[in-house]
C-alpha positions as CSV (number, residue, x, y, z in Angstrom):
1,M,-13.1,-26.3,-88.7
2,K,-15.3,-24.1,-90.8
3,P,-18.5,-25.7,-92.3
4,G,-18.0,-26.3,-96.0
5,V,-14.2,-25.9,-95.8
6,E,-12.4,-29.1,-96.9
7,F,-9.2,-30.0,-95.3
8,P,-6.5,-29.7,-97.9
9,F,-4.8,-33.1,-97.2
10,Q,-6.4,-36.2,-98.5
11,A,-4.7,-38.4,-95.9
12,I,-6.1,-36.3,-93.0
13,Y,-9.9,-36.2,-92.6
14,L,-12.6,-37.0,-90.1
15,H,-14.5,-40.2,-90.3
16,E,-18.2,-40.0,-89.6
17,H,-17.9,-41.4,-86.1
18,E,-15.1,-38.9,-85.3
19,E,-17.3,-36.0,-86.4
20,V,-20.1,-37.2,-84.0
21,K,-17.7,-37.5,-81.1
22,I,-16.1,-34.1,-81.7
23,S,-19.5,-32.5,-82.0
24,E,-20.5,-34.0,-78.7
25,I,-17.3,-32.7,-77.1
26,I,-17.5,-29.1,-78.4
27,H,-21.2,-28.8,-77.4
28,S,-20.6,-30.2,-73.9
29,S,-20.5,-27.6,-71.1
30,S,-19.0,-26.9,-67.7
31,N,-19.8,-24.0,-65.4
32,G,-22.5,-23.0,-67.7
33,I,-20.3,-22.4,-70.7
34,R,-20.1,-24.7,-73.7
35,D,-16.6,-25.9,-74.6
36,M,-17.0,-24.5,-78.1
37,D,-17.8,-21.0,-76.7
38,W,-15.0,-21.1,-74.3
39,V,-12.5,-22.0,-77.0
40,Q,-13.9,-19.3,-79.3
41,Q,-13.7,-16.6,-76.6
42,S,-10.1,-17.6,-75.9
43,M,-9.2,-17.3,-79.6
44,N,-10.9,-13.9,-79.9
45,R,-9.2,-12.5,-76.8
46,S,-5.7,-13.8,-77.8
47,W,-3.2,-11.5,-79.5
48,S,-1.8,-12.2,-83.0
49,F,-0.4,-15.6,-82.0
50,I,-1.5,-18.5,-79.9
51,L,0.8,-20.9,-78.1
52,I,0.1,-24.6,-78.4
53,K,1.7,-27.6,-76.7
54,T,3.1,-29.6,-79.7
55,F,6.0,-29.9,-82.2
56,R,6.2,-28.7,-85.8
57,E,8.0,-32.0,-86.6
58,I,4.8,-34.0,-86.1
59,E,1.9,-31.5,-86.6
60,A,3.2,-28.9,-89.1
61,K,0.3,-29.3,-91.5
62,Y,-2.3,-29.0,-88.7
63,I,-0.5,-25.9,-87.3
64,D,-0.2,-24.1,-90.6
65,Y,-3.8,-24.9,-91.7
66,T,-5.3,-23.8,-88.4
67,S,-3.3,-20.6,-88.5
68,S,-4.7,-19.8,-92.0
69,L,-8.3,-20.6,-90.9
70,L,-8.2,-18.4,-87.9
71,G,-5.9,-15.6,-89.1
72,K,-3.7,-16.0,-86.1
73,E,-0.3,-17.7,-85.9
74,F,-0.2,-20.9,-83.9
75,I,3.3,-21.3,-82.3
76,P,4.3,-24.7,-81.0
77,M,6.0,-24.5,-77.6
78,G,7.5,-27.9,-77.2
79,P,6.7,-31.2,-75.4
80,L,3.4,-32.9,-75.6
81,V,4.3,-34.9,-72.5
82,Q,6.0,-33.6,-69.4
83,E,7.7,-35.1,-66.5
84,P,5.2,-35.8,-63.7
85,L,5.3,-33.0,-61.1
86,D,4.2,-35.2,-58.2
87,H,6.4,-38.2,-57.8
88,D,4.5,-39.1,-54.6
89,D,1.4,-39.9,-56.6
90,D,0.3,-43.6,-56.0
91,H,-0.1,-44.1,-59.8
92,F,3.4,-43.0,-60.4
93,H,5.0,-45.5,-58.0
94,I,2.8,-48.4,-59.0
95,T,3.5,-47.8,-62.6
96,I,7.3,-47.4,-62.2
97,E,7.6,-50.5,-60.0
98,W,5.6,-52.6,-62.5
99,L,7.7,-51.3,-65.4
100,K,11.0,-52.2,-63.7
101,E,10.1,-55.9,-64.2
102,K,9.6,-55.4,-68.0
103,D,12.2,-55.2,-70.8
104,R,12.7,-52.0,-72.8
105,S,10.2,-51.4,-75.6
106,S,8.1,-54.4,-74.5
107,V,5.1,-52.6,-73.1
108,I,2.2,-51.0,-74.9
109,F,0.7,-47.7,-73.4
110,V,-3.0,-47.4,-74.1
111,S,-4.7,-44.1,-73.6
112,F,-7.4,-42.2,-75.4
113,G,-6.9,-38.7,-73.9
114,S,-9.1,-36.9,-71.4
115,E,-12.1,-36.3,-73.7
116,Y,-12.9,-39.7,-74.9
117,F,-14.8,-42.3,-72.8
118,F,-15.4,-45.9,-73.7
119,S,-18.8,-47.4,-73.8
120,K,-19.2,-50.8,-72.1
121,E,-19.0,-52.5,-75.5
122,E,-15.8,-50.7,-76.5
123,M,-14.3,-51.5,-73.1
124,E,-14.9,-55.2,-73.7
125,E,-13.5,-55.1,-77.2
126,M,-10.4,-53.3,-76.1
127,A,-9.9,-55.8,-73.4
128,Q,-10.2,-58.7,-75.9
129,G,-7.7,-56.9,-78.3
130,L,-5.1,-56.4,-75.6
131,D,-5.4,-60.1,-74.5
132,L,-5.2,-61.4,-78.1
133,G,-2.3,-59.0,-78.9
134,G,-0.1,-60.9,-76.5
135,M,2.0,-57.8,-75.3
136,D,2.4,-56.4,-71.9
137,F,0.4,-53.2,-71.5
138,I,-0.6,-50.2,-69.4
139,W,-4.2,-49.2,-70.0
140,V,-5.4,-45.8,-68.7
141,V,-9.2,-46.0,-68.2
142,R,-11.2,-42.8,-67.7
143,F,-14.8,-42.3,-66.8
144,P,-17.0,-39.2,-67.7
145,P,-17.1,-36.5,-65.0
146,G,-19.6,-37.2,-62.3
147,I,-19.7,-41.0,-63.1
148,Q,-18.6,-43.1,-60.1
149,K,-17.5,-46.5,-61.3
150,S,-14.8,-48.9,-60.2
151,L,-12.5,-50.6,-62.6
152,S,-13.7,-54.0,-61.2
153,K,-17.2,-53.2,-62.4
154,A,-16.2,-51.6,-65.7
155,L,-13.9,-54.3,-67.0
156,P,-14.8,-57.9,-67.9
157,Q,-14.1,-60.3,-65.0
158,W,-12.3,-62.8,-67.2
159,F,-9.9,-59.9,-68.2
160,L,-9.2,-59.0,-64.6
161,D,-8.6,-62.7,-63.6
162,R,-6.5,-63.8,-66.5
163,V,-4.7,-60.7,-67.8
164,V,-4.5,-58.1,-65.0
165,D,-4.1,-60.5,-62.0
166,G,-1.6,-62.5,-64.1
167,E,0.8,-59.5,-64.3
168,K,0.3,-59.3,-68.1
169,G,-1.2,-55.8,-67.9
170,L,-1.6,-52.9,-65.6
171,V,-4.9,-50.9,-65.6
172,V,-5.0,-47.6,-63.9
173,E,-7.8,-45.1,-63.6
174,G,-7.5,-41.5,-64.8
175,W,-3.7,-41.1,-65.2
176,A,-0.4,-42.8,-65.6
177,P,3.1,-41.3,-66.2
178,Q,4.0,-41.2,-69.9
179,V,7.6,-40.1,-69.3
180,V,10.1,-42.1,-67.3
181,G,13.7,-40.8,-67.2
182,G,13.5,-38.6,-70.3
183,S,11.4,-37.8,-73.3
184,E,9.4,-40.7,-74.7
185,L,7.4,-41.1,-77.9
186,G,5.0,-43.9,-78.6
187,V,3.7,-45.4,-81.8
188,G,0.1,-44.8,-82.9
189,V,-1.8,-48.0,-84.0
190,E,-4.6,-47.5,-86.5
191,V,-7.5,-49.8,-85.8
192,K,-10.0,-50.6,-88.5
193,R,-13.5,-49.6,-87.6
194,S,-16.9,-50.3,-89.1
195,S,-18.0,-48.1,-92.0
196,G,-21.2,-47.0,-90.2
197,G,-21.6,-43.8,-88.2
198,D,-21.0,-45.6,-84.9
199,G,-17.4,-46.3,-85.8
200,K,-17.3,-49.6,-83.8
201,F,-14.1,-51.6,-83.6
202,Q,-13.4,-55.2,-82.9
203,G,-11.0,-56.7,-80.5
204,E,-9.4,-58.8,-83.3
205,E,-8.6,-55.5,-85.2
206,V,-6.9,-54.1,-82.1
207,A,-4.7,-57.2,-81.8
208,K,-3.9,-57.1,-85.5
209,G,-2.7,-53.5,-85.2
210,I,-0.5,-54.4,-82.2
211,R,1.0,-57.4,-83.9
212,E,1.8,-55.4,-87.1
213,V,3.7,-52.8,-85.2
214,V,5.5,-55.2,-82.9
215,D,6.2,-58.3,-85.0
216,G,5.2,-57.3,-88.6
217,R,7.5,-56.7,-91.5
218,N,7.4,-52.9,-90.9
219,G,7.9,-53.2,-87.1
220,E,11.6,-52.5,-87.1
221,E,11.3,-49.6,-89.6
222,V,8.5,-48.1,-87.4
223,K,10.7,-48.4,-84.3
224,R,13.7,-46.8,-86.1
225,R,11.6,-43.8,-87.2
226,V,10.2,-43.4,-83.7
227,E,13.7,-43.3,-82.3
228,E,14.6,-40.6,-84.9
229,M,11.6,-38.6,-84.0
230,R,12.2,-38.9,-80.3
231,E,15.7,-37.5,-80.8
232,K,14.4,-34.6,-82.9
233,M,11.8,-33.7,-80.4
234,T,14.3,-33.7,-77.6
235,N,16.7,-31.4,-79.6
236,M,14.0,-29.1,-80.9
237,G,12.3,-28.6,-77.6
238,E,14.7,-25.8,-76.5
239,M,14.7,-24.2,-79.9
240,E,10.9,-23.9,-80.0
241,M,10.9,-22.5,-76.5
242,D,13.4,-19.9,-77.6
243,A,11.0,-18.9,-80.4
244,V,8.2,-18.6,-77.9
245,A,10.3,-16.4,-75.7
246,K,11.1,-14.1,-78.6
247,R,7.5,-13.7,-79.5
248,L,6.5,-12.9,-75.9
249,V,9.2,-10.3,-75.8
250,Q,7.7,-8.7,-79.0
251,L,4.3,-8.7,-77.4
252,C,5.6,-7.0,-74.2
253,R,7.5,-4.4,-76.2
254,S,4.4,-3.7,-78.4
255,N,2.2,-3.2,-75.3
256,Y,4.9,-1.0,-73.7
257,I,5.0,1.2,-76.8
258,E,1.2,1.4,-77.0
259,D,0.9,2.4,-73.4
260,G,3.7,5.0,-73.8
261,L,1.9,6.6,-76.8
262,L,-1.3,6.7,-74.8
263,L,0.4,8.3,-71.8
264,S,2.1,10.9,-74.0
């Protein structure tokens, strides 16, 4: 995002706590290079288009706006989630065996990506929310790089005893398969946060969001729309990869012509 440039869609904006988190992420560094600088260098070195792992059906506005800001076309290349490559991974087998005992569409998958790490307070509130929500769940917990911490130390003991040990939920560290036997698409649950810059959330709000999607008046409509989107994503995956292939061919031909002109 460019300073002073307002996003053109009123429904899409950053809350104050999101701006703080994003600022922390882009100013973090690894191998002596800030993430922000690494991304900027990648953008500058790219050709006239940039491939991204997403679908136009769910992020068209973001894709088009980012393209206009950077002056380079962003081309979606398909699935956000892929089949796990290593089926021998312990997390894979544990998760699959646990899911076999559950009914279809009865489990909540909780994950906040690879860049967001919960504080102790947030961990406790999420645990309370999942308990109050009453649904079976898989919760992926990640710790910041370099932090050695066990799940038994990070999670409230009451949560481990009553919820996890009671087979109501499965908590895994770092990674869990998001695709089982085909393309899957989840439902995002919006959780009300405090209006201050810290953006804190309460466990009761997490439970409320879960219940609204699962049992609320709009629950069935949400599930229907998710099924429609899942089918679209499955069908569009190959089409978007075909578009990527065509652009790559154009790039190769362009480089070939330029090299030929230089040699002649």
